[in-house]
C-alpha positions in Angstrom: 12.5 150.7 57.0 10.6 153.7 55.6 11.1 154.1 51.8 12.4 157.7 51.9 14.7 156.7 54.8 16.1 153.7 52.9 16.7 155.9 49.7 18.5 158.6 51.9 20.6 155.9 53.5 21.7 154.4 50.1 22.6 157.8 48.7 24.5 158.7 51.9 26.6 155.6 51.6 27.3 156.3 47.9 28.5 159.9 48.8 30.6 158.6 51.6 32.3 156.0 49.5 33.0 158.5 46.7 34.5 160.9 49.3 36.9 158.2 50.4 37.7 157.2 46.8 38.4 160.7 45.7 40.5 161.6 48.9 42.7 158.5 48.4 43.7 159.5 44.9 46.8 161.8 45.7 47.2 162.9 42.0 43.9 164.8 42.1 44.4 168.3 43.3 40.8 168.9 44.1 40.6 166.0 46.5 40.4 168.1 49.8 37.6 170.2 48.5 35.7 167.3 46.9 36.0 165.2 50.1 34.5 168.0 52.2 31.5 168.5 49.8 30.9 164.7 49.4 31.5 163.8 53.0 29.2 166.5 54.5 26.6 165.5 52.0 26.9 161.9 53.2 26.3 163.1 56.8 23.4 165.2 55.9 21.6 162.3 54.2 22.5 160.0 57.0 21.2 162.3 59.7 17.9 162.8 57.8 17.5 159.0 57.3 18.0 158.7 61.2 15.5 161.4 61.9 12.8 159.8 59.7 13.6 156.4 61.4 13.1 157.8 64.8 10.0 159.9 64.1 8.5 157.6 61.4 7.3 160.6 59.4 8.8 162.1 56.2 7.7 165.7 57.1 10.1 165.8 60.1 13.0 166.5 57.8 11.4 169.5 56.2 10.9 173.1 57.3 7.3 174.4 57.5 6.0 175.1 54.1 5.6 178.7 53.1 2.8 179.8 50.8 4.1 180.0 47.2 7.5 178.5 47.9 8.7 175.1 47.3 9.2 172.9 50.4 12.8 172.8 51.8 14.5 170.1 53.8 16.5 170.9 56.8 20.1 171.9 56.6 23.1 169.8 57.8 23.5 171.9 60.9 19.9 171.8 61.8 20.0 168.0 61.3 22.9 167.8 63.5 21.3 169.8 66.3 18.3 167.4 66.2 20.3 164.2 66.4 23.0 165.6 68.7 21.4 168.2 70.8 24.6 168.6 73.0 26.8 171.3 71.4 29.9 169.7 72.9 29.2 166.1 71.4 32.5 165.3 69.6 30.7 163.8 66.6 28.7 166.8 66.0 31.7 169.0 66.5 33.6 167.0 64.0 31.0 167.3 61.2 30.7 171.1 62.0 34.3 171.6 61.6 34.5 169.9 58.3 31.4 171.7 57.2 33.0 174.9 58.1 36.0 173.9 55.8 33.5 173.1 53.0 32.2 176.7 53.3 35.7 178.0 53.1 36.4 175.9 50.1 33.9 178.0 48.1 36.3 181.0 48.6 39.6 179.7 49.5 41.4 176.4 50.1 45.0 175.4 49.7 46.8 172.0 49.8 48.5 173.0 53.1 45.1 172.8 54.9 45.2 169.0 54.6 47.9 169.0 57.3 45.8 171.0 59.6 42.7 168.8 59.1 44.2 165.3 58.7 43.2 164.0 62.2 39.7 165.7 61.9 39.1 163.9 58.5 40.1 160.5 59.8 38.0 160.7 62.9 35.0 161.7 60.9 35.5 158.7 58.5 35.4 156.3 61.5 32.5 158.0 63.2 30.3 157.6 60.0 31.2 153.9 59.7 30.5 153.3 63.5 27.2 155.1 63.5 25.9 153.6 60.3 26.3 150.3 61.9 25.0 151.3 65.3 21.9 153.2 63.9 20.9 151.0 60.9 22.9 147.7 61.4 24.6 148.4 58.1 28.3 147.5 57.7 30.4 148.8 55.0 32.7 145.7 54.7 30.9 144.5 51.5 31.6 147.8 49.8 34.8 149.0 51.3 37.8 147.1 52.6 39.5 148.3 55.9 42.4 150.0 54.0 39.9 152.2 52.2 38.7 153.5 55.6 42.2 154.9 56.2 42.8 158.1 54.5 46.2 158.7 52.6 47.6 161.9 53.9 50.3 164.0 52.5 51.3 165.3 55.8 54.2 167.8 55.8 55.2 170.5 58.2 53.8 173.9 57.7 56.5 176.5 57.1 55.2 180.1 57.7 57.9 181.7 55.5 57.1 179.4 52.6 53.4 180.0 53.0 53.7 183.8 53.0 56.1 183.6 49.9 53.6 181.3 48.1 50.3 182.9 48.9 50.9 186.2 50.6 50.4 187.4 54.1 46.5 187.2 54.3 46.3 183.6 53.1 49.3 182.6 55.3 47.7 184.2 58.4 44.5 182.3 57.7 46.1 179.0 57.4 48.2 179.5 60.5 45.2 180.7 62.5 43.2 177.6 61.4 46.1 175.4 62.4 46.2 176.9 66.0 42.4 176.8 66.3 42.2 173.1 65.3 45.1 172.1 67.6 43.4 173.7 70.6 40.1 172.2 69.7 41.6 168.7 69.4 43.4 169.1 72.8 40.4 170.5 74.5 37.9 167.9 73.2 40.4 165.2 74.1 38.2 162.6 72.1 39.1 160.5 69.0 35.6 161.0 67.8 36.5 164.7 67.2 40.1 164.5 66.1 42.7 161.8 66.0 46.0 163.4 67.3 49.2 162.5 65.3 51.5 161.1 67.9 55.1 159.8 67.9 56.5 156.6 69.4 59.9 156.2 71.0 62.0 153.3 69.6 65.6 152.6 70.1 67.5 152.3 66.9 70.9 152.6 65.5 69.6 154.7 62.5 68.6 158.3 63.8 66.7 158.8 60.4 64.2 156.0 61.4 63.4 157.5 64.8 60.4 159.7 65.7 62.5 161.2 68.6 66.1 161.4 68.8 67.9 161.4 72.2 71.5 162.4 72.4 73.8 162.5 75.4 75.8 165.7 76.3 78.8 166.6 78.4 77.9 167.8 82.0 78.5 171.4 81.0 76.1 171.2 78.1 73.2 169.7 80.1 72.1 166.3 81.0 70.4 165.4 77.7 68.8 166.8 74.6 65.4 165.9 73.0 64.8 166.6 69.3 61.5 165.6 67.7 61.6 164.4 64.2 58.2 164.4 62.5 57.2 161.2 61.0 54.6 160.5 58.3 53.5 156.9 58.1 52.2 157.5 54.6 55.9 158.2 53.6 57.6 155.6 55.7 55.0 152.7 55.1 53.1 153.8 51.9 52.2 150.3 50.7 49.0 148.3 51.1 49.0 144.5 50.7 48.1 144.4 47.1 50.6 147.2 46.3 53.4 145.2 47.9 52.4 142.1 45.7 52.5 144.4 42.5 55.8 146.0 43.4 57.6 142.7 44.1 56.2 141.0 41.0 57.4 144.1 39.0 60.9 144.0 40.5 61.2 140.2 39.9 60.4 141.0 36.2 58.6 137.7 35.4 61.6 135.5 36.6 59.4 134.2 39.5 55.6 134.3 39.6 54.6 136.3 42.8 51.0 136.2 44.1 49.1 137.3 47.1 49.5 133.8 48.4 53.2 134.2 48.2 53.2 137.5 50.1 51.2 135.9 52.9 53.9 133.2 52.9 56.7 135.6 53.0 55.1 137.7 55.8 54.8 134.6 57.9 58.4 133.3 57.3 59.9 136.8 57.9 57.6 137.3 61.0 56.8 140.7 59.7 53.6 141.1 61.7 55.0 139.9 64.9 55.5 143.6 65.9 52.6 146.0 65.3 55.1 148.7 64.2 58.6 148.2 62.7 60.7 149.2 59.9 58.8 146.8 57.6 55.2 146.9 58.9 52.8 149.4 60.5 49.3 148.4 62.0 46.8 151.3 62.0 45.0 150.1 65.1 41.9 152.3 64.6 41.0 150.4 61.4 43.0 147.3 61.5 44.9 148.3 58.3 48.3 146.9 57.7 50.8 149.1 55.9 54.3 148.1 54.6 57.5 150.0 53.7 59.8 149.9 50.7 62.4 148.2 52.8 60.1 145.2 53.0 59.8 145.0 49.3 63.7 145.3 49.0 64.0 142.4 51.6 61.6 140.1 49.9 63.1 140.6 46.4 66.6 140.1 47.9 65.6 136.9 49.7 64.0 135.4 46.4 66.7 136.6 44.0 69.7 135.2 46.1 68.1 131.9 47.1 66.0 130.1 44.7 64.6 127.7 47.4 63.5 130.6 49.7 60.0 131.1 48.2 59.2 127.5 47.8 60.1 126.8 51.5 58.0 129.8 52.5 55.0 128.6 50.6 55.3 125.1 52.1 55.6 126.6 55.6 52.5 128.7 55.0 50.5 125.7 53.7 51.4 123.8 56.9 50.3 126.8 59.0 47.0 127.1 57.2 46.5 123.3 57.6 47.2 123.5 61.3 44.9 126.4 61.8 42.1 124.6 59.9 42.7 121.5 62.1 42.4 123.4 65.3 39.1 125.1 64.1 37.7 121.6 63.4 35.0 120.7 60.9 
């Protein structure tokens, strides 16, 4: 690989990982703006590395030099045009949309915009990882675990009245117009490379509060049925990653029982938590293979261990037998 291309590629990955790390820190108020700046910078560097790799010349990433002025490298948008000449390419449109938000950030950005761009951000994160591997054969698995590639969103419904009261009519109108524009663009593109739509799944449950959609019967005079959508946010219903569950259970047990990652694997197997990709205890993010868990799972594990001293030892033994059997089937 060309030396400059290699340097650009390394810096691109650094900017990308910094963007993910910053965004997944919910206590930082600047995370949306910071993510946009770092993420678009990562793409610009990646695209320039790609152009040098394809053309085998450094000068192809620079504009023609003007007398008396320093040489300037091409902009992000010009780099996108060279690598993705089709204006409708979903990857190009995704980066352009985030770049536009970056430009807005120099003048105006509010937390509510995170709701609007959630699906755009996540699609962009996956696009980068996929093309980095496709173009350069570089995998981020050594530097970023699959959960890190899943952005943690604080997705809440936008309320126009609340927006106008908090920011004024001009800002409120801007946010609502961006929301309509993004929703239309995602629907029109119909591509997970541009934006990942937030969808709901219908599940029969005795607890209406757990459902994405509530169906209720009505008398004949009132109509055949009623359909009421209840917005769900997986970061609220299943907010825990594997290690966070281990830490939470260990904290709840308060040192009475030592609880490790091995123990959680054992409990997940015994309780058959991963048997269903999505349940009240477990949620599989299919796009990244990330497993998320709920507070109810933590409560269940703590209750099983606290009420039955033999439960965890039996789970450990069953898990060991399962591992031994899997190893035997794989052979030497």
